[in-house]
PyMOL Python script that loads the backbone (N, CA, C, O; Angstrom):
from pymol import cmd

cmd.read_pdbstr("""\
ATOM      1  N   MET A   1       1.131  -0.805  -0.364  1.00  0.00           N
ATOM      2  CA  MET A   1       0.462  -0.358  -0.133  1.00  0.00           C
ATOM      3  C   MET A   1       0.988   1.387  -0.197  1.00  0.00           C
ATOM      4  O   MET A   1       2.011   1.721  -0.794  1.00  0.00           O
ATOM      5  N   ASN A   2       0.265   2.176   0.385  1.00  0.00           N
ATOM      6  CA  ASN A   2       1.110   3.615  -0.109  1.00  0.00           C
ATOM      7  C   ASN A   2       1.977   3.836   0.617  1.00  0.00           C
ATOM      8  O   ASN A   2       3.184   3.750   0.391  1.00  0.00           O
ATOM      9  N   GLU A   3       1.306   4.227   1.819  1.00  0.00           N
ATOM     10  CA  GLU A   3       2.057   4.325   3.641  1.00  0.00           C
ATOM     11  C   GLU A   3       1.050   4.963   4.512  1.00  0.00           C
ATOM     12  O   GLU A   3       0.790   6.130   4.803  1.00  0.00           O
ATOM     13  N   LEU A   4       0.483   3.600   4.886  1.00  0.00           N
ATOM     14  CA  LEU A   4       0.430   3.405   5.803  1.00  0.00           C
ATOM     15  C   LEU A   4       0.351   3.329   7.050  1.00  0.00           C
ATOM     16  O   LEU A   4      -0.016   2.184   7.310  1.00  0.00           O
ATOM     17  N   GLU A   5       0.529   4.071   8.216  1.00  0.00           N
ATOM     18  CA  GLU A   5       1.411   4.205   9.218  1.00  0.00           C
ATOM     19  C   GLU A   5       1.338   2.930  10.352  1.00  0.00           C
ATOM     20  O   GLU A   5       0.299   2.271  10.388  1.00  0.00           O
ATOM     21  N   SER A   6       2.078   2.709  10.962  1.00  0.00           N
ATOM     22  CA  SER A   6       2.543   1.521  11.733  1.00  0.00           C
ATOM     23  C   SER A   6       1.571   0.950  12.662  1.00  0.00           C
ATOM     24  O   SER A   6       0.721   1.816  12.452  1.00  0.00           O
ATOM     25  N   LEU A   7       1.164   0.392  13.290  1.00  0.00           N
ATOM     26  CA  LEU A   7       0.192  -0.170  14.210  1.00  0.00           C
ATOM     27  C   LEU A   7       0.708   0.923  15.422  1.00  0.00           C
ATOM     28  O   LEU A   7       0.022   1.813  15.924  1.00  0.00           O
ATOM     29  N   SER A   8       2.204   0.561  15.752  1.00  0.00           N
ATOM     30  CA  SER A   8       2.886   1.526  17.167  1.00  0.00           C
ATOM     31  C   SER A   8       2.707   2.549  17.114  1.00  0.00           C
ATOM     32  O   SER A   8       2.762   3.232  18.137  1.00  0.00           O
ATOM     33  N   TRP A   9       2.283   3.333  15.345  1.00  0.00           N
ATOM     34  CA  TRP A   9       2.492   4.668  15.621  1.00  0.00           C
ATOM     35  C   TRP A   9       0.833   5.253  16.445  1.00  0.00           C
ATOM     36  O   TRP A   9       0.635   6.022  17.385  1.00  0.00           O
ATOM     37  N   TYR A  10      -0.134   4.442  15.536  1.00  0.00           N
ATOM     38  CA  TYR A  10      -1.624   3.976  16.127  1.00  0.00           C
ATOM     39  C   TYR A  10      -1.837   4.458  17.788  1.00  0.00           C
ATOM     40  O   TYR A  10      -2.528   5.230  18.453  1.00  0.00           O
ATOM     41  N   ASP A  11      -0.865   3.554  17.942  1.00  0.00           N
ATOM     42  CA  ASP A  11      -0.770   2.667  19.980  1.00  0.00           C
ATOM     43  C   ASP A  11      -0.531   4.019  20.604  1.00  0.00           C
ATOM     44  O   ASP A  11      -1.075   4.276  21.677  1.00  0.00           O
ATOM     45  N   SER A  12       0.383   5.054  19.901  1.00  0.00           N
ATOM     46  CA  SER A  12       1.144   6.400  20.697  1.00  0.00           C
ATOM     47  C   SER A  12      -0.257   7.713  21.124  1.00  0.00           C
ATOM     48  O   SER A  12      -0.232   8.320  22.195  1.00  0.00           O
ATOM     49  N   TRP A  13      -1.225   7.906  20.198  1.00  0.00           N
ATOM     50  CA  TRP A  13      -2.102   8.345  20.458  1.00  0.00           C
ATOM     51  C   TRP A  13      -3.493   7.970  21.110  1.00  0.00           C
ATOM     52  O   TRP A  13      -4.548   8.602  21.059  1.00  0.00           O
ATOM     53  N   ILE A  14      -3.152   6.525  21.865  1.00  0.00           N
ATOM     54  CA  ILE A  14      -4.203   6.406  22.807  1.00  0.00           C
ATOM     55  C   ILE A  14      -3.261   6.648  24.295  1.00  0.00           C
ATOM     56  O   ILE A  14      -2.242   6.206  24.825  1.00  0.00           O
ATOM     57  N   TYR A  15      -4.687   7.970  24.635  1.00  0.00           N
ATOM     58  CA  TYR A  15      -4.199   8.475  26.060  1.00  0.00           C
ATOM     59  C   TYR A  15      -4.234   7.210  26.984  1.00  0.00           C
ATOM     60  O   TYR A  15      -5.089   6.481  26.481  1.00  0.00           O
ATOM     61  N   ALA A  16      -3.582   6.444  28.379  1.00  0.00           N
ATOM     62  CA  ALA A  16      -3.520   5.270  28.724  1.00  0.00           C
ATOM     63  C   ALA A  16      -3.280   6.057  30.406  1.00  0.00           C
ATOM     64  O   ALA A  16      -2.151   5.939  30.883  1.00  0.00           O
ATOM     65  N   ASP A  17      -4.405   6.868  31.278  1.00  0.00           N
ATOM     66  CA  ASP A  17      -3.600   6.795  32.094  1.00  0.00           C
ATOM     67  C   ASP A  17      -3.850   5.749  33.833  1.00  0.00           C
ATOM     68  O   ASP A  17      -4.917   5.482  34.386  1.00  0.00           O
ATOM     69  N   GLY A  18      -2.966   5.524  34.106  1.00  0.00           N
ATOM     70  CA  GLY A  18      -3.184   4.767  35.215  1.00  0.00           C
ATOM     71  C   GLY A  18      -3.728   5.100  36.439  1.00  0.00           C
ATOM     72  O   GLY A  18      -3.415   6.232  36.809  1.00  0.00           O
ATOM     73  N   MET A  19      -4.591   4.349  37.339  1.00  0.00           N
ATOM     74  CA  MET A  19      -4.938   4.925  38.466  1.00  0.00           C
ATOM     75  C   MET A  19      -5.106   3.701  39.077  1.00  0.00           C
ATOM     76  O   MET A  19      -5.507   2.636  38.607  1.00  0.00           O
ATOM     77  N   GLU A  20      -4.657   4.070  40.464  1.00  0.00           N
ATOM     78  CA  GLU A  20      -5.523   2.582  41.585  1.00  0.00           C
ATOM     79  C   GLU A  20      -6.525   2.459  42.470  1.00  0.00           C
ATOM     80  O   GLU A  20      -6.523   2.924  43.609  1.00  0.00           O
ATOM     81  N   ASP A  21      -7.706   1.605  41.769  1.00  0.00           N
ATOM     82  CA  ASP A  21      -8.720   1.711  42.422  1.00  0.00           C
ATOM     83  C   ASP A  21      -8.315   1.734  43.881  1.00  0.00           C
ATOM     84  O   ASP A  21      -7.310   2.010  44.535  1.00  0.00           O
ATOM     85  N   TYR A  22     -10.388   1.041  44.239  1.00  0.00           N
ATOM     86  CA  TYR A  22     -10.280   1.326  45.745  1.00  0.00           C
ATOM     87  C   TYR A  22     -10.097  -0.334  46.914  1.00  0.00           C
ATOM     88  O   TYR A  22     -10.224  -0.408  48.137  1.00  0.00           O
ATOM     89  N   ARG A  23      -9.649  -1.843  45.535  1.00  0.00           N
ATOM     90  CA  ARG A  23      -9.426  -2.317  45.967  1.00  0.00           C
ATOM     91  C   ARG A  23      -8.073  -2.676  45.746  1.00  0.00           C
ATOM     92  O   ARG A  23      -7.756  -3.831  46.029  1.00  0.00           O
ATOM     93  N   GLY A  24      -7.053  -1.757  45.206  1.00  0.00           N
ATOM     94  CA  GLY A  24      -5.442  -1.328  45.364  1.00  0.00           C
ATOM     95  C   GLY A  24      -5.241  -2.241  44.057  1.00  0.00           C
ATOM     96  O   GLY A  24      -4.128  -2.766  44.041  1.00  0.00           O
ATOM     97  N   LYS A  25      -5.861  -2.478  43.222  1.00  0.00           N
ATOM     98  CA  LYS A  25      -5.976  -2.852  41.715  1.00  0.00           C
ATOM     99  C   LYS A  25      -4.759  -1.537  40.980  1.00  0.00           C
ATOM    100  O   LYS A  25      -4.641  -0.426  41.497  1.00  0.00           O
ATOM    101  N   TYR A  26      -3.967  -1.976  39.730  1.00  0.00           N
ATOM    102  CA  TYR A  26      -4.012  -0.300  39.003  1.00  0.00           C
ATOM    103  C   TYR A  26      -4.268  -1.062  37.687  1.00  0.00           C
ATOM    104  O   TYR A  26      -3.757  -2.098  37.262  1.00  0.00           O
ATOM    105  N   MET A  27      -5.361  -0.114  37.078  1.00  0.00           N
ATOM    106  CA  MET A  27      -6.158  -0.100  36.219  1.00  0.00           C
ATOM    107  C   MET A  27      -5.832   1.376  35.100  1.00  0.00           C
ATOM    108  O   MET A  27      -5.254   2.440  35.318  1.00  0.00           O
ATOM    109  N   TYR A  28      -6.393   0.911  34.086  1.00  0.00           N
ATOM    110  CA  TYR A  28      -6.366   2.150  32.965  1.00  0.00           C
ATOM    111  C   TYR A  28      -7.701   2.839  32.487  1.00  0.00           C
ATOM    112  O   TYR A  28      -8.785   2.258  32.431  1.00  0.00           O
ATOM    113  N   CYS A  29      -7.490   4.069  32.173  1.00  0.00           N
ATOM    114  CA  CYS A  29      -8.963   5.030  31.501  1.00  0.00           C
ATOM    115  C   CYS A  29      -8.044   5.105  30.077  1.00  0.00           C
ATOM    116  O   CYS A  29      -7.116   5.879  29.844  1.00  0.00           O
ATOM    117  N   TYR A  30      -8.332   4.561  29.626  1.00  0.00           N
ATOM    118  CA  TYR A  30      -8.161   4.868  28.451  1.00  0.00           C
ATOM    119  C   TYR A  30      -8.969   6.396  27.686  1.00  0.00           C
ATOM    120  O   TYR A  30     -10.154   6.080  27.582  1.00  0.00           O
ATOM    121  N   LYS A  31      -8.855   7.313  27.344  1.00  0.00           N
ATOM    122  CA  LYS A  31      -8.962   8.660  26.742  1.00  0.00           C
ATOM    123  C   LYS A  31      -8.586   8.578  25.284  1.00  0.00           C
ATOM    124  O   LYS A  31      -7.453   8.205  24.981  1.00  0.00           O
ATOM    125  N   ASP A  32      -9.796   9.025  24.023  1.00  0.00           N
ATOM    126  CA  ASP A  32      -9.908   9.099  23.168  1.00  0.00           C
ATOM    127  C   ASP A  32      -9.890   8.722  22.387  1.00  0.00           C
ATOM    128  O   ASP A  32      -9.741   9.335  21.330  1.00  0.00           O
ATOM    129  N   THR A  33     -10.095   6.995  22.554  1.00  0.00           N
ATOM    130  CA  THR A  33      -9.848   6.086  21.720  1.00  0.00           C
ATOM    131  C   THR A  33     -10.677   6.186  20.895  1.00  0.00           C
ATOM    132  O   THR A  33     -10.233   5.916  19.779  1.00  0.00           O
ATOM    133  N   TYR A  34     -12.227   6.590  20.919  1.00  0.00           N
ATOM    134  CA  TYR A  34     -13.145   7.159  19.874  1.00  0.00           C
ATOM    135  C   TYR A  34     -12.259   7.996  18.378  1.00  0.00           C
ATOM    136  O   TYR A  34     -12.593   8.048  17.195  1.00  0.00           O
ATOM    137  N   LYS A  35     -11.459   8.367  18.861  1.00  0.00           N
ATOM    138  CA  LYS A  35     -10.875   9.765  18.102  1.00  0.00           C
ATOM    139  C   LYS A  35      -9.409   8.536  17.026  1.00  0.00           C
ATOM    140  O   LYS A  35      -9.198   8.518  15.813  1.00  0.00           O
ATOM    141  N   ILE A  36      -8.931   7.968  17.806  1.00  0.00           N
ATOM    142  CA  ILE A  36      -8.183   7.288  16.994  1.00  0.00           C
ATOM    143  C   ILE A  36      -8.335   6.439  16.067  1.00  0.00           C
ATOM    144  O   ILE A  36      -7.702   6.318  15.018  1.00  0.00           O
ATOM    145  N   CYS A  37      -9.700   5.494  16.714  1.00  0.00           N
ATOM    146  CA  CYS A  37     -10.438   4.718  15.430  1.00  0.00           C
ATOM    147  C   CYS A  37     -11.145   5.725  14.326  1.00  0.00           C
ATOM    148  O   CYS A  37     -11.483   5.058  13.348  1.00  0.00           O
ATOM    149  N   GLU A  38     -11.459   7.062  14.184  1.00  0.00           N
ATOM    150  CA  GLU A  38     -11.745   7.046  13.174  1.00  0.00           C
ATOM    151  C   GLU A  38     -10.625   7.755  12.265  1.00  0.00           C
ATOM    152  O   GLU A  38     -10.700   7.978  11.056  1.00  0.00           O
ATOM    153  N   LEU A  39      -9.349   8.116  13.322  1.00  0.00           N
ATOM    154  CA  LEU A  39      -7.867   8.017  12.275  1.00  0.00           C
ATOM    155  C   LEU A  39      -8.036   6.699  11.443  1.00  0.00           C
ATOM    156  O   LEU A  39      -8.262   6.673  10.233  1.00  0.00           O
ATOM    157  N   PHE A  40      -7.923   5.822  12.102  1.00  0.00           N
ATOM    158  CA  PHE A  40      -7.247   4.977  11.802  1.00  0.00           C
ATOM    159  C   PHE A  40      -7.987   4.163  10.407  1.00  0.00           C
ATOM    160  O   PHE A  40      -7.358   3.659   9.477  1.00  0.00           O
ATOM    161  N   ALA A  41      -9.917   4.212  10.608  1.00  0.00           N
ATOM    162  CA  ALA A  41     -10.315   4.306   9.624  1.00  0.00           C
ATOM    163  C   ALA A  41     -10.752   4.933   8.369  1.00  0.00           C
ATOM    164  O   ALA A  41     -11.496   4.534   7.473  1.00  0.00           O
ATOM    165  N   GLY A  42     -10.003   6.167   8.566  1.00  0.00           N
ATOM    166  CA  GLY A  42      -9.323   6.923   7.674  1.00  0.00           C
ATOM    167  C   GLY A  42      -8.634   6.836   6.837  1.00  0.00           C
ATOM    168  O   GLY A  42      -8.831   6.875   5.623  1.00  0.00           O
ATOM    169  N   HIS A  43      -7.272   6.638   7.736  1.00  0.00           N
ATOM    170  CA  HIS A  43      -6.289   5.557   6.790  1.00  0.00           C
ATOM    171  C   HIS A  43      -6.684   5.215   6.355  1.00  0.00           C
ATOM    172  O   HIS A  43      -7.057   5.659   5.269  1.00  0.00           O
ATOM    173  N   ILE A  44      -6.974   4.058   6.837  1.00  0.00           N
ATOM    174  CA  ILE A  44      -7.165   2.723   5.648  1.00  0.00           C
ATOM    175  C   ILE A  44      -8.142   2.944   4.417  1.00  0.00           C
ATOM    176  O   ILE A  44      -7.798   2.561   3.299  1.00  0.00           O
ATOM    177  N   LEU A  45      -9.760   3.766   4.702  1.00  0.00           N
ATOM    178  CA  LEU A  45     -10.120   4.265   3.355  1.00  0.00           C
ATOM    179  C   LEU A  45      -9.362   4.804   2.408  1.00  0.00           C
ATOM    180  O   LEU A  45      -9.692   4.438   1.280  1.00  0.00           O
ATOM    181  N   TYR A  46      -8.460   5.544   2.454  1.00  0.00           N
ATOM    182  CA  TYR A  46      -7.712   6.634   1.759  1.00  0.00           C
ATOM    183  C   TYR A  46      -6.861   5.219   0.951  1.00  0.00           C
ATOM    184  O   TYR A  46      -6.887   4.993  -0.258  1.00  0.00           O
ATOM    185  N   GLU A  47      -6.288   4.568   1.784  1.00  0.00           N
ATOM    186  CA  GLU A  47      -5.641   3.002   1.149  1.00  0.00           C
ATOM    187  C   GLU A  47      -5.795   2.820   0.684  1.00  0.00           C
ATOM    188  O   GLU A  47      -5.002   2.806  -0.257  1.00  0.00           O
ATOM    189  N   VAL A  48      -7.359   2.278   0.529  1.00  0.00           N
ATOM    190  CA  VAL A  48      -7.873   1.597  -0.249  1.00  0.00           C
ATOM    191  C   VAL A  48      -8.019   2.070  -1.940  1.00  0.00           C
ATOM    192  O   VAL A  48      -7.875   1.570  -3.056  1.00  0.00           O
ATOM    193  N   ALA A  49      -8.366   3.248  -1.369  1.00  0.00           N
ATOM    194  CA  ALA A  49      -8.443   3.862  -2.858  1.00  0.00           C
ATOM    195  C   ALA A  49      -8.014   4.780  -3.194  1.00  0.00           C
ATOM    196  O   ALA A  49      -8.554   5.843  -3.495  1.00  0.00           O
ATOM    197  N   TYR A  50      -6.619   4.374  -3.179  1.00  0.00           N
ATOM    198  CA  TYR A  50      -5.459   4.501  -3.416  1.00  0.00           C
ATOM    199  C   TYR A  50      -4.852   3.428  -4.266  1.00  0.00           C
ATOM    200  O   TYR A  50      -4.331   3.283  -5.372  1.00  0.00           O
ATOM    201  N   VAL A  51      -5.250   2.602  -2.969  1.00  0.00           N
ATOM    202  CA  VAL A  51      -4.667   0.693  -4.610  1.00  0.00           C
ATOM    203  C   VAL A  51      -5.890   1.428  -5.396  1.00  0.00           C
ATOM    204  O   VAL A  51      -5.526   2.474  -5.933  1.00  0.00           O
ATOM    205  N   VAL A  52      -7.197   1.117  -5.569  1.00  0.00           N
ATOM    206  CA  VAL A  52      -8.341   0.921  -6.311  1.00  0.00           C
ATOM    207  C   VAL A  52      -7.768   1.983  -7.143  1.00  0.00           C
ATOM    208  O   VAL A  52      -7.123   1.730  -8.160  1.00  0.00           O
ATOM    209  N   ASN A  53      -7.984   3.094  -6.746  1.00  0.00           N
ATOM    210  CA  ASN A  53      -7.165   4.503  -8.428  1.00  0.00           C
ATOM    211  C   ASN A  53      -6.246   4.448  -8.695  1.00  0.00           C
ATOM    212  O   ASN A  53      -6.012   5.051  -9.742  1.00  0.00           O
ATOM    213  N   GLY A  54      -4.897   3.651  -7.950  1.00  0.00           N
ATOM    214  CA  GLY A  54      -3.410   3.905  -8.471  1.00  0.00           C
ATOM    215  C   GLY A  54      -2.975   3.615  -9.718  1.00  0.00           C
ATOM    216  O   GLY A  54      -3.627   2.728 -10.269  1.00  0.00           O
ATOM    217  N   TYR A  55      -2.078   4.079 -10.344  1.00  0.00           N
ATOM    218  CA  TYR A  55      -1.711   3.812 -11.114  1.00  0.00           C
ATOM    219  C   TYR A  55      -1.377   1.505 -11.910  1.00  0.00           C
ATOM    220  O   TYR A  55      -1.409   0.908 -12.986  1.00  0.00           O
ATOM    221  N   ASP A  56      -1.187   1.277 -10.827  1.00  0.00           N
ATOM    222  CA  ASP A  56      -1.304   0.020 -10.731  1.00  0.00           C
ATOM    223  C   ASP A  56      -2.234  -0.936  -9.772  1.00  0.00           C
ATOM    224  O   ASP A  56      -1.961  -1.888  -9.042  1.00  0.00           O
ATOM    225  N   GLY A  57      -3.716  -0.111 -10.172  1.00  0.00           N
ATOM    226  CA  GLY A  57      -4.790  -0.319  -9.714  1.00  0.00           C
ATOM    227  C   GLY A  57      -5.540  -1.252  -9.992  1.00  0.00           C
ATOM    228  O   GLY A  57      -5.186  -1.743 -11.065  1.00  0.00           O
ATOM    229  N   VAL A  58      -6.575  -1.850  -9.483  1.00  0.00           N
ATOM    230  CA  VAL A  58      -7.910  -2.711  -9.609  1.00  0.00           C
ATOM    231  C   VAL A  58      -8.106  -1.868 -11.422  1.00  0.00           C
ATOM    232  O   VAL A  58      -7.385  -2.303 -12.319  1.00  0.00           O
ATOM    233  N   GLU A  59      -8.845  -1.017 -11.650  1.00  0.00           N
ATOM    234  CA  GLU A  59      -8.943  -0.148 -12.677  1.00  0.00           C
ATOM    235  C   GLU A  59      -7.478  -0.655 -13.668  1.00  0.00           C
ATOM    236  O   GLU A  59      -7.922  -1.102 -14.725  1.00  0.00           O
ATOM    237  N   LYS A  60      -6.940  -0.679 -13.665  1.00  0.00           N
ATOM    238  CA  LYS A  60      -5.899  -0.744 -15.057  1.00  0.00           C
ATOM    239  C   LYS A  60      -6.153  -2.279 -15.095  1.00  0.00           C
ATOM    240  O   LYS A  60      -6.240  -2.752 -16.228  1.00  0.00           O
ATOM    241  N   ILE A  61      -6.309  -3.286 -13.867  1.00  0.00           N
ATOM    242  CA  ILE A  61      -6.248  -4.667 -14.204  1.00  0.00           C
ATOM    243  C   ILE A  61      -7.895  -5.044 -15.159  1.00  0.00           C
ATOM    244  O   ILE A  61      -8.090  -5.825 -16.090  1.00  0.00           O
ATOM    245  N   ILE A  62      -8.675  -4.278 -14.561  1.00  0.00           N
ATOM    246  CA  ILE A  62      -9.897  -4.991 -15.284  1.00  0.00           C
ATOM    247  C   ILE A  62      -9.607  -4.454 -16.401  1.00  0.00           C
ATOM    248  O   ILE A  62      -9.795  -5.263 -17.310  1.00  0.00           O
ATOM    249  N   LYS A  63      -9.033  -2.929 -16.953  1.00  0.00           N
ATOM    250  CA  LYS A  63      -9.117  -2.713 -18.506  1.00  0.00           C
ATOM    251  C   LYS A  63      -8.130  -3.443 -19.762  1.00  0.00           C
ATOM    252  O   LYS A  63      -8.272  -3.567 -20.978  1.00  0.00           O
ATOM    253  N   GLU A  64      -6.719  -3.978 -18.450  1.00  0.00           N
ATOM    254  CA  GLU A  64      -6.275  -5.101 -19.043  1.00  0.00           C
ATOM    255  C   GLU A  64      -7.027  -6.616 -19.509  1.00  0.00           C
ATOM    256  O   GLU A  64      -6.933  -7.009 -20.672  1.00  0.00           O
ATOM    257  N   THR A  65      -7.628  -7.246 -18.665  1.00  0.00           N
ATOM    258  CA  THR A  65      -8.609  -8.136 -18.450  1.00  0.00           C
ATOM    259  C   THR A  65     -10.192  -8.055 -19.853  1.00  0.00           C
ATOM    260  O   THR A  65     -10.745  -8.876 -20.585  1.00  0.00           O
ATOM    261  N   VAL A  66     -10.321  -6.753 -19.598  1.00  0.00           N
ATOM    262  CA  VAL A  66     -11.434  -6.538 -20.818  1.00  0.00           C
ATOM    263  C   VAL A  66     -10.572  -6.404 -21.988  1.00  0.00           C
ATOM    264  O   VAL A  66     -10.526  -7.572 -22.374  1.00  0.00           O
ATOM    265  N   ASP A  67     -10.065  -5.919 -22.564  1.00  0.00           N
ATOM    266  CA  ASP A  67      -9.314  -5.320 -23.608  1.00  0.00           C
ATOM    267  C   ASP A  67      -8.499  -7.129 -23.979  1.00  0.00           C
ATOM    268  O   ASP A  67      -8.501  -7.563 -25.131  1.00  0.00           O
ATOM    269  N   SER A  68      -7.990  -7.804 -23.003  1.00  0.00           N
ATOM    270  CA  SER A  68      -7.204  -8.977 -23.582  1.00  0.00           C
ATOM    271  C   SER A  68      -8.721  -9.888 -24.304  1.00  0.00           C
ATOM    272  O   SER A  68      -8.695 -10.221 -25.489  1.00  0.00           O
ATOM    273  N   TYR A  69      -9.959 -10.201 -23.412  1.00  0.00           N
ATOM    274  CA  TYR A  69     -10.663 -10.797 -23.662  1.00  0.00           C
ATOM    275  C   TYR A  69     -11.487 -10.303 -24.998  1.00  0.00           C
ATOM    276  O   TYR A  69     -12.175 -11.176 -25.528  1.00  0.00           O
ATOM    277  N   TRP A  70     -11.490  -9.070 -25.563  1.00  0.00           N
ATOM    278  CA  TRP A  70     -13.052  -8.535 -26.279  1.00  0.00           C
ATOM    279  C   TRP A  70     -11.997  -8.177 -27.329  1.00  0.00           C
ATOM    280  O   TRP A  70     -12.270  -7.154 -27.957  1.00  0.00           O
ATOM    281  N   ASN A  71     -10.502  -8.973 -27.765  1.00  0.00           N
ATOM    282  CA  ASN A  71      -9.480  -9.210 -28.815  1.00  0.00           C
ATOM    283  C   ASN A  71      -9.512 -10.910 -29.026  1.00  0.00           C
ATOM    284  O   ASN A  71      -9.067 -11.598 -29.945  1.00  0.00           O
ATOM    285  N   LYS A  72      -9.959 -11.142 -28.247  1.00  0.00           N
ATOM    286  CA  LYS A  72     -10.041 -12.666 -28.810  1.00  0.00           C
ATOM    287  C   LYS A  72     -11.525 -12.814 -29.071  1.00  0.00           C
ATOM    288  O   LYS A  72     -11.895 -13.712 -29.827  1.00  0.00           O
ATOM    289  N   VAL A  73     -12.319 -12.079 -28.557  1.00  0.00           N
ATOM    290  CA  VAL A  73     -14.137 -12.500 -28.843  1.00  0.00           C
ATOM    291  C   VAL A  73     -13.471 -11.605 -30.556  1.00  0.00           C
ATOM    292  O   VAL A  73     -13.243 -12.243 -31.584  1.00  0.00           O
ATOM    293  N   GLU A  74     -13.350 -10.581 -30.462  1.00  0.00           N
ATOM    294  CA  GLU A  74     -12.999  -9.826 -32.068  1.00  0.00           C
ATOM    295  C   GLU A  74     -12.375 -10.613 -32.819  1.00  0.00           C
ATOM    296  O   GLU A  74     -12.746 -10.914 -33.954  1.00  0.00           O
ATOM    297  N   LYS A  75     -11.584 -10.935 -32.382  1.00  0.00           N
ATOM    298  CA  LYS A  75     -11.408 -12.987 -33.908  1.00  0.00           C
ATOM    299  C   LYS A  75     -11.741 -13.741 -33.943  1.00  0.00           C
ATOM    300  O   LYS A  75     -12.031 -14.187 -35.053  1.00  0.00           O
ATOM    301  N   GLU A  76     -11.953 -14.432 -32.899  1.00  0.00           N
ATOM    302  CA  GLU A  76     -13.262 -15.448 -32.965  1.00  0.00           C
ATOM    303  C   GLU A  76     -14.420 -14.608 -34.360  1.00  0.00           C
ATOM    304  O   GLU A  76     -14.618 -14.913 -35.536  1.00  0.00           O
ATOM    305  N   VAL A  77     -14.735 -13.951 -33.846  1.00  0.00           N
ATOM    306  CA  VAL A  77     -16.012 -13.208 -35.249  1.00  0.00           C
ATOM    307  C   VAL A  77     -15.260 -13.058 -36.076  1.00  0.00           C
ATOM    308  O   VAL A  77     -16.013 -13.311 -37.016  1.00  0.00           O
ATOM    309  N   THR A  78     -14.387 -12.853 -36.500  1.00  0.00           N
ATOM    310  CA  THR A  78     -13.334 -12.723 -37.470  1.00  0.00           C
ATOM    311  C   THR A  78     -13.394 -13.369 -38.123  1.00  0.00           C
ATOM    312  O   THR A  78     -13.959 -13.214 -39.206  1.00  0.00           O
ATOM    313  N   GLN A  79     -12.818 -14.401 -37.728  1.00  0.00           N
ATOM    314  CA  GLN A  79     -12.637 -15.917 -38.132  1.00  0.00           C
ATOM    315  C   GLN A  79     -13.703 -16.589 -38.429  1.00  0.00           C
ATOM    316  O   GLN A  79     -13.641 -17.544 -39.203  1.00  0.00           O
ATOM    317  N   THR A  80     -15.560 -15.949 -37.504  1.00  0.00           N
ATOM    318  CA  THR A  80     -16.771 -16.583 -37.932  1.00  0.00           C
ATOM    319  C   THR A  80     -17.225 -16.387 -39.127  1.00  0.00           C
ATOM    320  O   THR A  80     -17.600 -17.258 -39.912  1.00  0.00           O
ATOM    321  N   ILE A  81     -17.198 -15.073 -39.316  1.00  0.00           N
ATOM    322  CA  ILE A  81     -17.489 -14.189 -39.980  1.00  0.00           C
ATOM    323  C   ILE A  81     -17.029 -15.379 -42.446  1.00  0.00           C
ATOM    324  O   ILE A  81     -17.651 -15.905 -43.369  1.00  0.00           O
ATOM    325  N   ASN A  82     -14.937 -14.856 -41.826  1.00  0.00           N
ATOM    326  CA  ASN A  82     -14.734 -15.079 -42.846  1.00  0.00           C
ATOM    327  C   ASN A  82     -14.946 -16.375 -43.755  1.00  0.00           C
ATOM    328  O   ASN A  82     -14.732 -16.472 -44.964  1.00  0.00           O
ATOM    329  N   ILE A  83     -15.593 -17.697 -42.549  1.00  0.00           N
ATOM    330  CA  ILE A  83     -15.958 -18.598 -42.185  1.00  0.00           C
ATOM    331  C   ILE A  83     -17.060 -19.017 -43.471  1.00  0.00           C
ATOM    332  O   ILE A  83     -17.353 -19.756 -44.411  1.00  0.00           O
ATOM    333  N   LEU A  84     -17.310 -18.090 -42.789  1.00  0.00           N
ATOM    334  CA  LEU A  84     -19.203 -17.945 -43.425  1.00  0.00           C
ATOM    335  C   LEU A  84     -19.352 -17.010 -44.881  1.00  0.00           C
ATOM    336  O   LEU A  84     -20.459 -16.835 -45.391  1.00  0.00           O
TER     337      LEU A  84
END
""", "prot")
cmd.dss("prot")
cmd.show_as("cartoon", "prot")
cmd.util.cbc("prot")
cmd.orient("prot")
């Protein structure tokens, strides 16, 4: 893909405040995880669009496949017409 950030980069955006609860256990309180999920989803969608629309993307692959098929069909039709 293009330049999707590493997963550790997204981890750095998750703010975890440690605190001790009433039982004496150490707990984490995560803040703004919704924001990082939105950012991650946006990056994923951008990368998918980049791959689909890019130079070597799906559009080029589909075009090459259809063109190849069309050339074969055209050749067969021409041969059939010549025989008739």
